[in-house]
N, C-alpha and C positions, 0 to 999 in steps of 0.2 A: 090621524097621525099626530104623534106627540112632538112638541117642539124640542129643540136641542136643550133648552133651559130645563124643561120638565124631565128629560132623560138624565141630564146631569144631576138633578136633585135626587132622582131615584137611586142612581149609583152611589151617591153620597150616603143615602139612608141605608143602603145594603151593606156598606163597608163595616160599620160597627157590629152588625149582626154576624157577618162572616168572621170577623176577628173574634167575636165572642164564642162562636161555635168552635173555631180552630183552637182557641185557648182552652175551652172546656174539654175537648178531645185530648189535647196535649196533657192537661192536668190528670185526666183519667188514666192515660197511658203511664204517666209518671207514677201515679198512685198505685196502679196495678203492678208496675215494675218494682216499686219499693216494697209492696206487699209480698210479691213472689220472692224477692231477695231476702226479706226478713224471714219468710217461711223456710227458705233454704238454709239460712244461717241457724235458725232454731233446730232444724233437722240435723245439721252437722254437729251442733252443740250437744244434742241428745245422744247422737251416735258416739261422740267422744266420751261423754259421761258413762254410757253403757260400756265402752271399751275399757275405761279406767277402772270401773267397778269390777268387771270380769278379770282384769289383770290382778287386782288385789286378791280376789278370791282364788285365782290360780296360784299365785305366789305363796298364799297361805296354806293351801290344801294339796298342792301337787306332791307333797311328801307322803301322801297316802294314795299311791297310784294303783292301777291294775297290775297284777303280776305279769300278764302277757306283754305289757308295754316294754318291759326290760328284755323280752325276747328280741324285739326289734332293735333295741339299743345294742345288744351283744352282736347281732348279725351285722349291724351298720359298722361297728368298730372292727370286726373281722374284715369287712370289705375295705375299710380304710387301711388296714394293716397289710393288705395284699393276700389275705388268706381266703378270699372269696366270700360271697354272701351266704355263708353257712353258719349254723349255730355251733357245730363242731367242725373244724377245718377238715377233719378226716372223713366226714359224712356229708356227701353232696346232696342233702335233702332240702327241699323247699319248705322249711319250717315256718317261715312267715307267710301270712296270707295276703300281704300287701307289698307288692314290689315297689309301688310309687312311694309309699310312706317310708320304707326302708332306705330307699335312695335319697329321699328328702332329709331324713335324719342324718345320713352320712354327709350330705352337703352342709347341713347346719353345723355338725361337729367339725367339719373341715374348716369352716369359715370363722366360727367363734369359740372353738374348743369343745371338748367332750363334757359338756355340762348338761345335766338333765333339766336344770332350771331354764335353759335356753329353749327346750322343747315346750315347756309350760308357757313361755312367752310367745312362741310361734302359735301354739294352740289358741291362745287368747285372741290373736289377730285373726286366725282362721275362723274361730267361732263367731266373733263379732262381724266379720265380713259375710259369713254365711247367713246370719240374721238379716243383715242389710240387703243382700242379694235376693233372698227369698221374699223379704218385704217389698222390694222393688218389683219383683215378678208379679206378686199378687196385686199390687197397686196398679200396674199397667194393665192387668186383666180386668180390674173392677172400676178403676178411676176413683176409688174411695180412699181418702187418706187414712182413715181409721184402720182400714184393712192392712196398710203398710205396717203399722206398729203392732197390731195384733198378731200378724204372721211372724214378725221379727221376734217378739217376746215369747210366743209359743215355741218357736224353733229353738231359741236359746235355752229356754227352760228344759225342754226335752233332751237336748244334746249336751247339757252342762256336765253331767256325770261322766260321760265318755270323754269329754274334753279335759276335765280335771284329772281323769285317770290316764291321760297322756296317750290315748288311743288314736287310731287313724280315721275314725268315722267322721268327725267334723270336716276333715279335708275332703273326703269322698263326697259329702253332701255339698260342700262349697263348690267343688268342681261341677257337680250336677246343676246347682242353681245358676252358676255362671254360664254353663252350656245352654240351659233352657232360656236364659235371657237373650243370648245370641240367636237362638232359634226363633224366639218371639219376634225378633226384628228381621227375620228372613235370612239370617246368616247360617249357611250350612256348616261354617266353622264350629258351631256349637257341638257338632258330633265329635269333633276332635277332643273337646273337654269331657264329653260323656264317655268316650272310649278310655281316656285317662282315668276317669272316676271308676270304671270297671276294673282297672288294674290296681286301684286303691282299695276297693272292696268288691269282691266278685259279684255280690248281690246286685250292684248297680248296673251290671250288664243287662238285666231285665228291663230297667228303665230305658236304656239305649235302644233295645230292640223294639219296645213298645212305641217310642217316639219315631223310630225308623218307619214302622208301619203307619203311624199317624200322618207323618209328613208326606209319605208317598201316596197314601190313599186320598188325602186331602189335596193332592197335587200342589203342595207347597214347595216341594223340592223333588228333583229327579233322583232316580235310584243311583245313577252314576256319581252324582255329587255327594250323596250321603255316604256311599261306599268309599269314595276318595278321601273325604275329610275324616271319616272314622278310621281309615287305615293310617292316616298321618299320626293320629293320636295313639293308636294301638301298636303300630309296628315296632317302635324302639323298645318297648317293654316286652313285647312278644319275643323279639330276638334275644333280649337279655335273659328271659326265663328259659328259652330253649337252649341257649348256649351253656348256662350254668346248671340247669336242672333237667333239661330234656323234656320238660312238661310245663304247662301253665297252671295246672291244677295244684293248689296247696296240699301238701301231705296231710295237714291237719284235718281236712275234710274226711279223708279215709280213716285216719286214726281215731277221731272223735266218734265216728259211726261205729267203730269196733269196740271202743273202750266203754262208752256210756250206754246204759240200758234204761231208756226213758220211754214213756208212752206219749201219744199226742195230747192227752189230758195233762200230763206233766208239763209239756211245752207251753200250753195255754196258761197254766198256773204260774210257771216261771215268768212268762211274758207279763202277766198282770202284776206280780210282786215286784218285778224289776222296773215297771213303769211308774209305780207309786212310790212316794217318799217314805219307804217302810221304816227307816231308822226313827223318824219322828213318831210315827204311829206305834212302833214297838215300845218306845219309851213312855208313851202316853196311854195307850189302850191295850187291852188283852187281844189275843189273836182272833177270837170269835167276833168281837166288836169290829175289828178291822175289816173282816170279810163281809160283815153286815153292812158297814158303810160303803164298801165297794159295790155290793149289789144294789144299794140305793142309788149310788152315783150312776152306775151303768143303766139302771132303769130310767132314771130321769133323763139321761142323755138320749136313750132310744125314744122316749116319749117326745122329747123336744125335737128330735130329728123328724119324727113322723108329723108332728104338728106344724113344722116349718114347711111342709109340702115340698121337700127337696127332691126334684127329679132332674133328669138330664136337661130338660128344656129350661130349667132355672139357671143353667150354666151357659146361656146363649152368649154372654160376653166372655166369661172366663173358661170357655170350653177347652182352652189350651192346657188347663190344669187337670183335666180328667185323665189323660194318660199317666200323669204322675201319681194320681190316686190309685189307678188300676195296677200299675207296676208295684207300688208299695204293698197293696193288698195281696198281690201275687207273691211277693217275698214272704209275707206273713203266712200265707197258705202253704208255701213250700216248707217253711220252718215246722209248721204243725204236722203236715203230711209225712215229713221225713223224721218226725219225732226228734228234732234237734235239741240238744242240751244248750239252752240259751245262756249267754253271758250278758252282763248289763249293757255292753256297748252294741249288742245286736238290736236292742230296742229302738234307738233313734232311726235306724235304717228303715223301719216300718212306720213308726209312729210320727216322726217329724214330718215326712212328706205328706202323710195323710192329714195331719193337723193343718198344715199350710194350705193344702188343696181344698179344705172345707171352710176356710176363712170366708170366702165369698158368701157362703150360706149363713155364716154367723153375723155378717153385717147387713143382712136384709132387714128392712123396716117391719119386723114382725115380733110379737112378744115371744114366740117360741125361739126365734133366732137369738134374741137377747138372753133367754134362758140357757141356750146352748153355749153362748159365749161365757156366761157366768160359771157354768159347770166346768168348762175347759180351763178357765182362768183359775178357779179354785183348786182343781185337780193338779194342774201342772205348775201353778204359781207358788205352791208351797216350797218347791225345791230351791228356787233362788233365795227365799227367805231363810231356809235352812243353811244355805251356803254362807249367807251374811252372818247368821248366828254362829256357825262353826268357825268362821274367820275371826269374829270379834270376841267370842266368848270361849268356846272350847271345840277342838276338832272332833270330840266325841259325838257331837250333834250331826256330823256329816254321815250320810247313809253308808258310805264305803269306808268308814273308820276301821272296822274289824278286818276287812280284807287288806286294806292299805297298811295297817299296823303289822299284819303278818308279813307283808313284803319287807317292811323295815327291819323286822327280825331276821329274815332271810339274808338281807344285805349285810347286816352286822356279823352273823355267823359265817357266811360265805367268805367275807374278807378275812376273818380270823383264821378259818381253816386253810385258806390259800397261803397265808403267811407260814403256817406250820407245815403244810404238805403241798407245795407248788406242783409236784409231779404226779400227784395222786389222781385217781378217777373218783368222782363223786356221783352217787346215784340218789335221785329224788324223783318226786312226781310233780312238783311245781317248779319249773325250771327257770322262771323269769328272774326274780330277785337273786336267787342263789347263783344262777348262771352268769349274772352280770358282775357280781363281786368275787365269785370264785372263777378265776380266769382259766383254770385248767379244763380237763376233759369232763363233760357232764353226760351221764347215762340217764336218759329220760324213761322212768318207769311207766309212763303213759304212752310212750311210743311216738309222740309228736316229733321229736328230734332223733329218736333211736328206733327205727322201724322194726328191728329184731324183737323188741319188747312186745310187739303186737301178737307174737306167737302164743303168749300166755294170757291174752285177753279174749273175751271179757271175763272178769272175775265173778264168781258166784255170789249171789245175795241170798241170805245174810252170812253164808259160811266164810267168805273171804273179804267182804266189805259190807257195811251196814246199809248202803244205798247205791242204786244204779247211777246216781249223779256224781259219785265220788270216783275220781281217777286214782285208784290205790296202786301200791307197789306190789307186783306179783312176787310171792316168796320164791317161786321156782326160778325166776329171772335172777334173783340175788344168788341162789345156790349155783346157777350156771356161771355167772360172770364174776362173782366174788370181788366186788369193788372194794377199794381201800376205805372209802368213806360212804356213809349213808346218812341222810338227813330227812326226817319225816315227822309230821305231827301224828297224833294217835289215830285219827280217822283215815289217814292215807297209808298207814302201816299196820293195820289190824292183823292181817294174816301173817305178816313178817314177824311182828313182835311176839307171836304165839309159837313160832317155830324154834324150839330149843336147840335143834341140831345146827341151825344157822346162827342163832344168837350166841351160842357158845364160842363161836369163832371171832366175836367182836367184843371190844370194851364198850359197855353201854353207859353213855352219859346223858344227862337231861339238863335242860336249861329252861328259864322262864318262857312263858308263851309269847310275850312281847318284850320289847326293849324296856329298860327301866322307866323312861319317861311315859311311855304308853301304858305300862302296868300301873303307874300312879294315877293316870287319867281314868283307866277302866275300872269301874266300881261294881260291875256285875259279878255275881258269884260263880258264874260258869263261862266257859268258852265254847265256841261252836264246834271245834274240831278236836276236843280233848282237853288236857290239862297242861301238857308240857311239849316242848320241842325235843325230839330224841336225836342224838348224834351217836352213830355207831362207828367205831374205829377198829379196823382189822387188827388183831392182836400181834401179827408178825411185823408190824411197823412200829415206829417209836411211839411211846405213850404221849397222850395229849394232856396238857394242863387242864385243871378243872374248869368247867364252863359256868359254874355257879356264880351268880352276881353279874353275868354278862347280859 
């Protein structure tokens, strides 16, 4: 037995050691807390820098948008004016393919005024948030911080063109990312956001159904919960569509299937060219070399994928991302199988989720994974550099300069014609920019907003149009309807411009291909769709002042 004196001495000797251990643990906790706090602050700072950079790019380049963006704007304005969510108030046609986006635009216009710049600002926020959410999703699935930024930057790079083009795709993908994050944490409410995403872009419904099967089969959620929360998201927009249109299927799906004549090989080719930064390659390399580079890049990617030994078991941690990959591949297969004529904003719906879902394979500690990361970064990393160059140097460096400049010309001519003929009907085949600035009745030669035009489609190739990818104006439609005004580029009016019996009824005027500023920027010797913009005015209405110089 120890004496009391000995026990007392031992307790005294233990106190400094206890204090030392306690202090060491406290210091480590404080150090870790400070480190985590600094890491969070750095992450927030990087996200702010990313958002500011994207805002500058959007505000510089949104003036070169997609023509279809203005279809949404016109429908949203008609909705606010009490004329219903229709392109032409007299035609209750579901012209827009995105109920959610149209209602969102109407809300923005109601709150801050009818400014297209406000939509560019909204898309900046949406694109930045989408990158952050997808990055967070991949980080939670892998636990690797590098995966966060790789997923974020790949997503932003792939979706940038659709966002600057003022289209709805970034919002659809943001809703998907937010919904998947909720599902990742066991929240059935994630299906509410997935259902809303399906009404933002119909293709996203496949993602919702795949995760429905995944969660039920994995016994993560009950069928009743999934259906309940999905119904909460879908029901408001379902009722809206049924009330105004009597259907949830966009008319554009039917119209495009009738008008365009493409093959599955054409769809694959369009997908590839839309995915690559073709504007920079076109300015730098001849077409043959571009495709050679593409084949080399694709071959290296396939080899790297094989070498990385990527199988399902490699996704033991991030298995939650496999349904995302499967649904995106499914959308791509549907596009090819149905020989869909692809527009640039279709590409992120396939490519962005796939790129995000294979990031876990890129951050594996293998040489092949590093190679795959480098290939993906070089392939998609060029576009943000192009955007910076186009913003700082000249918009001609932007891949969508040509299409956007055509929209700017449409806006100018449409406004001019509406001042001259506010009660006239205008027929054209690209209805976005013209339809937004010309506030009167629009007859859509492609049938997206005017179903009766589909009776004259598809047009023959090459007798009536030079390519099955061109939505040209049927001459017989013009002969039947005899609109007061017709506006078309050469490629969209080939058959019409050759019909002397119709042309004799109109005063034929031509104007420059682009507006004056863009003509000065464009130094190529040819234009993609002809040489001039043609304006036809029916001879029985008042004469139009010359368009030269406009």
